[in-house]
C-alpha positions, 0 to 999 in steps of 0.5 A: 338143388333148386335152392342152390340156384336161387341162392347163387343167382346173379341178381338179388331176388325181390318180393312184393309187399304181401310176400315181404310183410312177414319179414319186414314187420318188426316186433314192437319195442318193449318199453316201461317197467320190467315184466315180473319174470324179467325182474326175477331174472335181472333184478338182483343183478341190476340192484347190485350194479346200481349199488356199486362199490360199497363196504362189505359190512359196517366195519368194512372200511376204516382203521383197525388194530393189527399189522396185516389183518384187522384184529379190532375195528376202531372206526374211521375217525379215531383220534390219537392212537395209543402205542401199537400197530394199526392199519387202514383197511377196506373190505368191499362188496363189488358187483359181479357184473362188468368187464375187467377194469370196471370197478376201481378204488383210489386211496390217498392219505396225507399226514402233517408230521411235526418233529423236534430238532436238536436245537429245540425247535420244530420241523414240519413235513407232509407225508403222503401215501396212495394206492390205485387198484382195480377191484372185482367180485370176490364171491358171496361169502367175503368181500374184496380185501385190501389189508393194509391200505396203509400201516400205522405205527404209534408213536411215530417219529413225530407228532402226526395228524393224518387224513385219508380218503378211499374213492370208488370209481364206478360207471355211475360216478365216484363214491368216497369214504374218509377218516383221520387219525393222529399219533403222538411223538 
């Protein structure tokens, strides 16, 4: 009951230097490298966050043969594509840390397409595609997949020369990958 009276007093209680010393002393701030136990606990998570968005593996970002999934990986700079269906794809390793919206990608492509006109001339036009998406950790066994980022059909309605860029937005700054392809008329 006494603690109720002291705790509810009208005036705040005070203590002298000797009585308050135990309460006023703050532990020293930890500085320098992580202790071994700290490194074991947070080291892998910190390394993953510092790694940011990255390809799942050597074939994680680029152009593949296929329509919905990557049937055969061709690379990032593939030159002229033979007749068939292709796609630009990304399978990404995304850190497990961060609130929703921390990790984002931005895909952009631009194609210069040259078509023949009925009178024998040519007409040139520019086609673009884009995708902005929030990505997240998909688990230890697979990456975050975006297939297709863009479908490609060869031959196209006109001879095309295309470039693409995939940019990862992350707290440490942007990272990007790029490539190109072309299709005959």
